[in-house]
Each structure stands twice: as C-alpha cells, then as structure tokens.
C-alpha positions in Angstrom: -22.7 -25.4 14.1 -24.6 -26.2 17.3 -21.5 -27.9 18.7 -19.2 -25.0 17.7 -18.4 -23.9 21.3 -15.8 -26.4 22.3 -15.9 -25.3 26.0 -16.9 -28.4 28.0 -18.7 -26.1 30.4 -21.3 -25.4 27.7 -21.8 -29.1 26.9 -22.2 -30.1 30.5 -19.1 -32.3 30.9 -17.4 -32.4 34.3 -19.3 -30.0 36.5 -16.3 -28.9 38.6 -14.0 -28.5 35.6 -16.7 -26.8 33.7 -17.3 -24.3 36.5 -13.5 -23.6 36.6 -13.3 -23.0 32.9 -16.3 -20.8 33.0 -14.8 -18.7 35.8 -11.5 -18.5 34.0 -13.1 -17.5 30.7 -15.0 -14.7 32.5 -11.9 -13.4 34.1 -10.0 -13.5 30.8 -12.7 -11.6 28.9 -13.1 -9.0 31.7 -9.3 -8.4 31.4 -9.6 -8.0 27.6 -12.5 -5.5 28.0 -10.7 -3.6 30.8 -7.5 -3.2 28.8 -9.6 -2.1 25.8 -11.6 0.4 27.8 -8.5 1.9 29.3 -7.0 2.2 25.8 -10.1 4.0 24.5 -10.2 6.3 27.6 -6.5 7.1 27.1 -7.0 7.9 23.5 -9.9 10.3 24.3 -8.0 12.1 27.0 -4.9 12.5 24.9 -6.9 13.7 21.9 -8.8 16.3 24.0 -5.6 17.6 25.8 -3.8 17.8 22.4 -6.6 19.7 20.8 -6.7 22.3 23.7 -2.9 22.7 23.5 -2.8 23.0 19.8 -5.5 25.5 18.9 -6.4 29.1 19.8 -10.1 29.5 20.4 -12.2 32.6 20.3 -14.8 33.6 23.0 -17.5 31.6 21.2 -15.4 28.5 21.1 -14.5 29.0 17.4 -11.0 28.1 16.3 -9.0 31.2 15.3 -5.6 29.6 14.7 -2.9 27.2 15.9 -0.5 27.6 18.8 3.2 27.0 18.2 2.7 23.5 19.6 -0.2 23.0 17.1 1.9 24.3 14.2 4.7 22.0 15.1 2.4 19.0 15.5 0.1 19.4 12.5 1.9 21.9 10.2 5.3 20.3 9.5 7.2 17.1 9.2 6.0 16.1 12.7 2.6 15.6 11.2 3.9 12.5 9.4 5.4 11.1 12.6 2.0 11.6 14.3 0.3 9.8 11.5 2.8 6.9 10.9 4.0 6.2 14.4 0.8 4.4 15.5 0.8 2.3 12.4 4.4 1.2 12.9 3.8 0.4 16.6 0.7 -1.6 15.9 2.5 -3.7 13.3 5.4 -4.2 15.7 3.1 -5.3 18.5 1.1 -7.6 16.2 4.2 -9.4 14.8 6.3 -9.5 17.9 3.6 -10.3 20.5 4.9 -13.9 21.0 8.4 -12.6 21.9 7.2 -10.0 24.3 6.6 -10.2 28.0 2.9 -9.7 28.9 3.7 -6.5 30.8 5.7 -5.1 27.9 3.0 -5.9 25.5 0.4 -4.2 27.7 2.6 -1.1 28.0 3.1 -0.9 24.3 -0.6 -1.2 23.8 -1.2 1.8 26.0 1.5 3.8 24.3 -0.2 3.0 21.0 -3.5 4.2 22.3 -1.9 7.4 23.4 -0.3 7.9 20.0 -3.7 7.4 18.3 -5.0 10.1 20.6 -2.5 12.5 19.2 -3.6 11.8 15.6 -7.3 11.9 16.5 -7.0 15.4 18.1 -8.0 16.8 14.7 -11.5 15.5 14.9 -12.3 18.2 17.5 -11.1 20.7 14.8 -13.4 19.3 12.2 -16.5 18.3 14.1 -18.5 20.0 16.9 -17.8 18.7 20.4 -21.5 17.9 20.9 -21.6 15.6 17.8 -18.3 13.9 18.8 -19.8 13.1 22.2 -23.1 11.9 20.7 -21.4 9.7 18.1 -19.1 8.3 20.8 -22.1 7.1 22.9 -23.8 5.7 19.8 -20.6 3.8 18.9 -20.2 2.5 22.5 -23.8 1.2 22.6 -23.5 -0.4 19.2 -20.1 -1.9 20.0 -21.4 -3.3 23.3 -24.4 -5.0 21.7 -22.4 -6.5 18.8 -19.6 -7.8 21.1 -22.2 -9.3 23.4 -23.7 -11.1 20.4 -20.3 -12.4 19.3 -19.7 -13.7 22.9 -23.0 -15.4 23.4 -23.9 -16.8 19.9 -23.5 -20.5 19.4 -23.1 -20.0 15.6 -19.7 -20.0 14.0 -18.9 -16.6 12.5 -15.8 -17.8 10.6 -17.5 -17.7 7.2 -18.7 -14.1 7.8 -15.2 -13.2 9.0 -13.6 -14.2 5.7 -16.1 -12.0 3.8 -15.5 -9.1 6.2 -11.7 -9.3 5.9 -12.0 -9.2 2.1 -14.3 -6.2 2.5 -11.8 -4.5 4.8 -9.1 -4.8 2.1 -11.5 -3.3 -0.4 -12.3 -0.5 2.0 -8.6 0.4 2.4 -8.1 0.4 -1.3 -11.1 2.6 -1.9 -10.0 5.0 0.8 -6.6 5.4 -0.8 -8.2 6.0 -4.2 -10.5 8.6 -2.7 -7.6 10.6 -1.3 -6.8 11.5 -4.9 -10.4 11.7 -6.1 -11.8 13.7 -3.2 -15.3 12.5 -4.0 -17.9 13.3 -1.3 -20.2 10.6 -2.7 -17.5 8.0 -2.6 -16.6 9.1 0.9 -20.2 8.6 2.0 -20.3 5.1 0.5 -16.9 4.2 2.2 -18.2 5.4 5.5 -21.5 3.5 5.2 -19.8 0.3 4.1 -17.2 0.8 6.8 -19.8 0.9 9.5 -21.2 -2.5 8.3 -17.7 -4.1 8.1 -16.5 -3.0 11.5 -19.9 -3.9 13.1 -19.5 -7.4 11.7 -15.8 -7.5 12.8 -16.7 -6.6 16.3 -18.9 -9.7 16.7 -16.5 -11.9 14.7 -13.4 -10.8 16.7 -15.2 -11.2 20.0 -16.0 -14.8 19.2 -12.3 -15.4 18.1 -11.0 -13.9 21.3 -13.3 -16.1 23.3 -12.1 -19.1 21.5 -8.5 -18.2 22.1 -9.0 -18.8 25.8 -7.3 -21.9 27.2 -7.4 -22.7 30.9 -4.0 -24.4 30.7 -2.2 -21.2 29.6 0.3 -19.8 32.0 0.2 -16.1 33.2 2.5 -14.9 30.4 0.6 -16.6 27.6 -2.8 -15.6 29.0 -1.6 -12.0 29.4 -0.4 -11.8 25.8 -3.7 -13.1 24.6 -5.6 -10.6 26.7 -3.5 -7.7 25.2 -4.0 -8.9 21.6 -7.7 -9.3 22.3 -7.9 -5.8 23.7 -5.9 -4.4 20.7 -8.2 -6.1 18.2 -11.4 -4.8 19.9 -9.9 -1.4 20.3 -9.2 -1.1 16.6 -12.8 -2.3 15.9 -14.2 0.3 18.2 -12.1 3.2 17.0 -12.8 2.5 13.3 -16.5 2.0 14.0 -16.5 5.4 15.8 -14.7 7.2 13.0 -17.0 5.8 10.3 -20.1 6.8 12.2 -18.6 10.2 12.9 -18.1 10.8 9.2 -21.8 9.9 8.6 -23.4 11.5 11.6 -21.0 14.2 12.9 -21.8 17.9 12.5 -18.9 19.7 11.0 -17.8 23.1 12.3 
C-alpha cells in the first residue's frame, strides 16, 4: 500500500515532470473544491430565499402559514417536481457526463445545486435557524478534515469504499422502510449510521478524485472530471450535513 500513490512526483522520479504534475494536480483539486463550494453556497442561498418567499412569519419569527408561492411549491403537485427534479438531473449528469461539453456539465451542476436548494428550504421550517447554522459549520469542519485525510493519506481506501457503498444501499433501503414505519428510534439509527457512512465516503471519494487526475488530459476532459469530482463531494457534504442536522438540530 505504501506505493499506492502512482504520481511520480511522490516517488521522486523526474524532478521537473514531478513538479509539473504536482502543480497540475493542485490546480485540478482547487477547481474541484471551488466548484463544490459554489454549489453549496448556491444551495444555501436558494434555500434561504425560497423559505422567506414561502412562509408567513409572526413578529417573534414563528411560522404562521404559507404564502401563495409556498402553497404552490409545497402543497400541491409541484412538491413532487421539487423533490424529483434534482434526482433526475443528477442521474442525467452522471450518465451523460462523457457526452457533455465541460461548460455544459458545469452549468448543469449549478442548476442541480439550485434545485436542491428549493427542496432544502423546508429545513428552515423544521429546525431553528441557529441550529441550522451551527450544524452547517460542524459539517464544514468535519468535511474539511476528512477530505484532507483522503487527499494526503498514502493508504488505499478502496476496500473501505466497497464496504461504505454497500452500507449506503442499506441506508437507502432502511430510509424507505422508515417512511412507512415512522419510527423515531430507527430514524436516529439511520442518521447516526449515515454520518459514519458519509464521513467515510468523503475521504474515499477525495482519494478517488485525486487519482482521476491525469496531466495528459485536455481541457475538456479535465473540465468534466473536475465537475464530476465537485458533484461527488457536494453530495457527500449535503448528506453529511442532513444526517448531522437530524441528530443535532433543534426543532421548532
């Protein structure tokens, strides 16, 4: 495993080429993180703006009802569009990424982040604003540390990744079952296990994204890889945040 990192810059071969690869890798990873950060920021802004446009608040900040916009968005068939549109777009982007121009893929990623923001507006209706902010910063700090570990470790995380992906499938099945059971105990277990799974996936996916880098890629291929890397880390962060919010968030 000590030779897992195939980057010649790490093994000391060819000082000039190693330096070029190292600089290229840094630029590639910075682009991945920048896209991901813009996506998270866009999701947050859209969620907050949607919440303010959708609810009627009393003098104390309590929610007294929904506006006509809120009733349309969350009280009718449009609710299913808000819920399912992000899922459809992320599948389209994942399966069609090799056929898309890098600029188109980047635009679709930001559209996806905005759609997720629409669906996440409801968290401000369920949890206090203070707890949402607190959990966001906890998630950001945790994500940063885990991603840094995935980037710097010399150990292969592929074995852990297989286990985590199986756990993710189990988590999805359990979540669907709990929609019908409505068990608070099961919900707690799902959230706790979900935190562990997405924490592990953050490190695992960061290592995979790093390994995807190839200095011989042209601008289009490199751009598509950066978008897919950003999408992967974005999903890890959003899911980690949601699981932590369910555990640590203060409900209204």
